[in-house]
C-alpha positions in Angstrom: 77.4 4.5 20.5 74.5 2.3 22.2 75.9 -1.2 21.8 79.1 -0.8 23.8 77.6 1.2 26.6 74.7 -1.2 27.2 76.3 -4.5 26.4 79.8 -3.9 28.0 78.7 -5.8 31.2 76.0 -8.0 29.6 78.4 -9.9 27.4 79.9 -11.3 30.5 76.6 -12.5 32.0 75.2 -15.9 31.9 73.8 -16.9 28.5 70.2 -16.9 29.6 70.4 -13.4 31.0 72.1 -12.1 27.8 69.2 -13.7 25.8 66.5 -12.0 27.9 68.3 -8.7 27.5 69.3 -9.1 23.7 67.1 -6.3 22.4 66.2 -4.3 25.5 67.6 -0.8 25.4 68.1 -0.2 29.0 71.2 0.6 31.1 71.6 -1.7 34.2 72.6 0.0 37.5 76.3 -0.1 37.2 76.3 1.5 33.5 73.4 3.7 34.2 74.9 5.1 37.5 78.1 5.9 35.5 76.0 7.5 32.7 74.1 9.7 34.9 77.3 10.8 37.0 79.0 11.9 33.8 76.0 14.2 32.9 74.6 15.2 36.2 74.0 19.0 36.7 73.1 19.0 40.4 75.2 16.1 41.9 78.9 15.7 42.0 81.1 12.7 43.0 84.0 14.1 44.9 87.3 12.1 44.5 88.6 13.2 47.9 85.4 11.7 49.6 85.8 8.4 47.7 89.3 8.1 48.8 88.3 9.0 52.5 85.6 6.2 52.6 87.9 3.7 50.5 90.8 4.0 53.2 88.4 3.8 55.9 86.7 0.7 54.7 89.8 -0.9 53.6 91.1 -0.7 57.2 87.8 -2.3 58.2 88.3 -5.1 55.9 91.6 -5.8 57.0 90.5 -5.9 60.6 87.6 -8.5 59.5 84.9 -6.0 60.4 83.2 -6.0 56.9 82.1 -9.5 56.2 78.8 -11.3 55.8 78.4 -12.5 59.4 78.8 -8.9 60.5 75.7 -7.9 58.5 73.6 -10.8 59.7 71.2 -9.1 62.2 69.9 -11.9 64.4 67.9 -9.7 66.4 65.5 -9.1 63.5 65.5 -12.1 61.4 62.9 -14.5 62.6 65.5 -17.4 63.1 63.8 -18.2 66.5 60.4 -18.8 65.1 60.8 -22.2 63.8 60.6 -21.4 60.2 62.0 -23.7 57.5 64.6 -22.5 55.0 61.9 -22.3 52.4 59.8 -20.0 54.9 62.6 -17.9 55.8 63.1 -17.3 52.0 59.5 -16.3 51.6 59.8 -14.1 54.6 62.8 -12.4 52.9 60.9 -11.9 49.7 58.0 -10.5 51.8 60.0 -7.8 53.8 61.9 -6.8 50.5 58.6 -6.4 48.6 57.6 -4.1 51.5 60.9 -2.3 51.7 59.9 1.2 50.6 59.1 4.6 51.9 59.4 4.9 55.6 60.6 8.6 56.0 58.5 10.8 58.3 58.1 14.6 57.8 60.3 16.5 60.4 58.5 17.2 63.7 56.2 14.2 63.2 56.5 11.2 65.3 58.3 8.2 63.5 56.7 5.0 62.6 57.7 2.8 65.5 57.2 -0.7 66.6 58.7 -2.3 69.9 60.5 -5.5 69.4 62.3 -7.3 72.1 62.4 -4.4 74.3 63.9 -2.1 71.6 61.9 0.6 69.7 62.3 0.0 66.0 61.7 2.8 63.5 61.4 2.9 59.9 62.4 -0.2 57.9 63.4 -2.1 61.1 59.9 -1.2 62.5 58.2 -2.8 59.4 60.2 -6.1 60.1 59.3 -6.1 63.6 55.8 -5.9 62.7 56.0 -8.8 60.3 57.6 -10.8 63.2 55.0 -9.5 65.5 52.4 -11.0 63.1 54.1 -14.4 63.1 54.0 -14.5 66.9 50.3 -13.7 66.7 49.8 -16.9 64.6 49.5 -15.3 61.2 51.5 -16.8 58.3 52.2 -13.6 56.9 55.0 -15.0 54.9 52.9 -17.2 52.9 51.7 -15.9 49.6 48.3 -17.4 50.0 47.9 -15.3 53.2 49.3 -11.9 52.3 47.7 -11.8 48.8 44.4 -11.6 50.3 45.1 -8.9 53.0 42.8 -5.9 53.0 43.6 -2.4 53.8 42.2 -2.8 57.3 44.3 -6.0 57.8 47.4 -4.1 56.7 46.6 -1.1 59.0 46.4 -3.7 61.9 49.4 -5.6 61.3 51.7 -2.6 60.7 50.2 -0.6 63.6 52.5 1.8 65.2 53.4 2.6 68.9 53.1 6.1 67.9 50.4 8.3 66.5 52.3 8.0 63.0 51.6 5.2 60.4 53.7 3.5 57.9 53.2 5.5 54.6 51.5 4.1 51.6 49.2 1.6 53.2 46.9 1.3 49.9 50.1 0.7 47.7 51.4 -2.0 50.1 48.1 -3.7 49.8 48.3 -3.5 46.0 52.0 -4.9 45.8 51.2 -7.8 48.1 48.3 -8.7 46.1 50.1 -8.4 42.9 53.3 -10.5 43.8 51.1 -13.0 45.8 48.8 -13.8 42.9 51.9 -14.2 40.6 53.6 -16.5 43.0 50.6 -18.8 43.4 49.6 -18.9 39.8 53.2 -19.4 38.2 55.4 -20.5 41.1 53.3 -22.8 43.2 53.0 -20.0 45.9 56.7 -20.1 46.8 59.7 -17.9 46.1 61.9 -20.9 46.3 60.7 -21.9 42.8 61.7 -18.3 41.4 65.3 -18.7 43.1 65.7 -22.1 41.5 64.9 -20.4 38.1 67.9 -18.0 38.7 70.3 -21.0 38.9 72.6 -19.4 41.6 73.0 -16.1 39.7 72.2 -12.9 41.4 72.0 -11.0 38.2 69.6 -13.6 36.7 67.4 -13.4 40.0 67.3 -9.5 39.6 66.3 -10.0 35.9 63.5 -12.5 36.8 62.1 -10.4 39.8 62.0 -7.2 37.7 60.5 -8.8 34.7 57.9 -11.1 36.6 56.8 -8.7 39.4 55.9 -5.1 38.2 56.3 -3.5 41.5 60.2 -4.2 41.3 60.6 -2.5 38.0 62.5 0.6 39.4 63.7 2.3 36.1 63.8 5.8 35.0 64.3 8.0 32.1 67.4 10.2 32.1 68.9 12.1 29.1 66.9 10.2 26.7 68.1 6.7 28.1 66.2 4.2 30.2 68.2 3.6 33.4 67.6 0.8 35.8 68.1 1.5 39.6 66.6 -2.0 40.8 67.0 -0.9 44.5 64.6 -3.6 45.9 65.6 -6.4 43.4 69.2 -6.2 44.1 68.8 -5.9 47.9 66.5 -8.9 47.7 69.5 -11.0 46.2 71.9 -9.5 48.7 69.5 -10.3 51.5 69.3 -13.9 50.5 73.2 -14.0 50.2 73.6 -12.7 53.7 70.7 -14.7 55.2 72.3 -18.0 54.0 75.9 -16.8 54.4 76.7 -17.2 50.8 76.0 -20.8 51.0 73.1 -23.2 49.9 70.1 -21.1 48.8 72.3 -17.9 49.0 75.4 -19.4 47.0 75.4 -16.7 44.2 78.3 -16.9 41.6 77.9 -13.3 40.8 77.0 -11.3 43.8 80.0 -9.0 43.3 78.1 -7.6 40.1 75.4 -6.0 42.1 75.6 -2.3 42.8 74.7 -0.4 46.0 70.7 -0.3 46.7 70.1 3.4 45.7 67.7 4.8 48.3 67.6 8.2 50.3 69.7 7.1 53.3 72.7 5.8 51.6 73.3 9.2 49.7 72.7 10.9 52.9 75.6 9.0 54.4 77.7 9.8 51.3 77.2 13.6 51.7 78.1 13.1 55.4 81.5 11.7 54.2 82.0 14.1 51.3 81.6 11.7 48.7 78.7 13.4 47.1 78.1 17.2 46.7 74.9 18.9 45.8 74.5 22.2 44.0 73.1 25.1 46.2 69.7 25.0 44.6 69.3 21.2 45.1 70.7 21.6 48.8 68.1 24.3 49.3 65.2 22.1 48.0 66.3 19.3 50.5 66.5 21.8 53.4 62.8 22.7 52.7 62.0 19.1 52.7 60.8 19.3 48.9 59.0 16.1 47.9 60.3 15.0 44.5 58.4 12.8 42.0 59.8 9.4 41.2 61.9 9.8 38.1 62.5 13.6 38.5 65.8 14.7 37.2 67.5 15.7 40.6 66.1 12.5 42.3 67.6 10.3 39.5 70.9 12.2 39.7 71.1 11.6 43.5 70.5 7.8 43.2 72.6 7.3 39.9 75.6 9.3 41.1 75.5 7.3 44.6 75.6 4.2 42.5 78.6 5.3 40.6 80.4 6.6 43.7 80.2 3.3 45.4 81.6 1.5 42.4 84.5 4.0 42.5 84.9 3.3 46.4 84.9 -0.6 45.8 87.6 -0.2 42.9 89.8 2.0 45.2 89.4 -0.6 48.2 90.5 -3.3 46.0 93.6 -1.3 45.0 94.4 -0.6 48.6 93.8 -4.2 49.8 96.0 -5.5 46.9 98.8 -3.2 47.8 98.8 -4.3 51.5 98.7 -8.0 50.5 95.1 -8.5 51.7 92.9 -10.9 49.6 89.7 -10.5 51.5 87.0 -9.9 48.9 84.9 -6.8 48.8 81.8 -5.7 46.8 79.1 -3.1 46.5 76.8 -4.8 48.7 79.0 -4.7 51.7 79.7 -0.9 51.2 76.1 -0.5 50.9 75.4 -2.3 54.4 78.1 -0.3 56.0 76.7 3.1 54.9 73.2 2.2 55.6 74.1 1.0 59.0 76.4 3.9 59.7 73.5 6.2 59.1 71.1 4.2 61.3 73.7 4.1 64.2 74.7 7.6 63.8 71.2 9.1 63.0 71.6 12.1 65.6 75.0 13.2 63.9 73.5 13.1 60.5 70.4 15.0 61.3 71.9 18.1 59.8 72.5 16.3 56.6 69.3 17.0 54.3 68.0 13.9 52.3 65.9 13.7 49.4 62.2 12.8 49.8 59.8 11.1 47.4 56.8 9.0 47.9 56.9 5.8 45.6 57.1 2.1 46.0 60.6 1.6 44.7 62.7 2.6 47.8 
């Protein structure tokens, strides 16, 4: 039946959010991930892998190694640039608007930006380039500035230390123009007004962002159903939560209702830990660096199964913590941060684990 599956979580959401979704036939990430996992042909969630990661992370939680401040990366956040809270919020919206597609074909130099003596690659290089622009006197976090950027402007601002470039320059110009125009015309040019509209609800913020800003509508079709992944919209909410340490502008009452942020690196870490297993045909495609289309069945299965696997990990961690008498909260955002950071800090060890590749603006 459509009604129970779609609305089993929506009925517990704020009234305004329920109203917005009353007649929309779409599975949100948590329900969509479960729906996909139950029907996937080329991706499996392995219980033993779920248990392995849950045990490992429950021990980290008990040691205090899996909390918000552990994920606050002061060396990339522009906290030393004299920005106000509102400007930091606008900075966060900017980098999450641009938080997509950084992978480089094997054998090619990675997109790299040096920041504070460190060579950053991928997403971190993009953030470093944004901060470099601020140091150069550019108000790149201001919608009135970035909405007018040209392709040449983007190429200069995000210039690499290597011969490689950040992918999809033209798409980045387009999305910055799109979101900047919307902010200026309807939100007085500041993301703060979008956040205020969400009324301290992470889910409401995801709803608003995916409704108002087309480039955030990360939705696919699977087995006749419309399933939402909402990678960038959800990570935007979690980044605000982390940046403000769950207080003030980041005080969301429902942050635990977010799922992980399904990209191409978190599934790679899950395969490494034995949480996910791919069919031989899919694994062969990955080894050959096959580039999938956004919304292609295997791509959707990888992302959906990673979302559901993380939900199972969180449930099991909660059980283990309860059994040990530990009341420290855990949620999918923390699991995602751990897996993403693990892949980043153990990149060499995970080189043998193939990841799926796609060129799109959603992740």
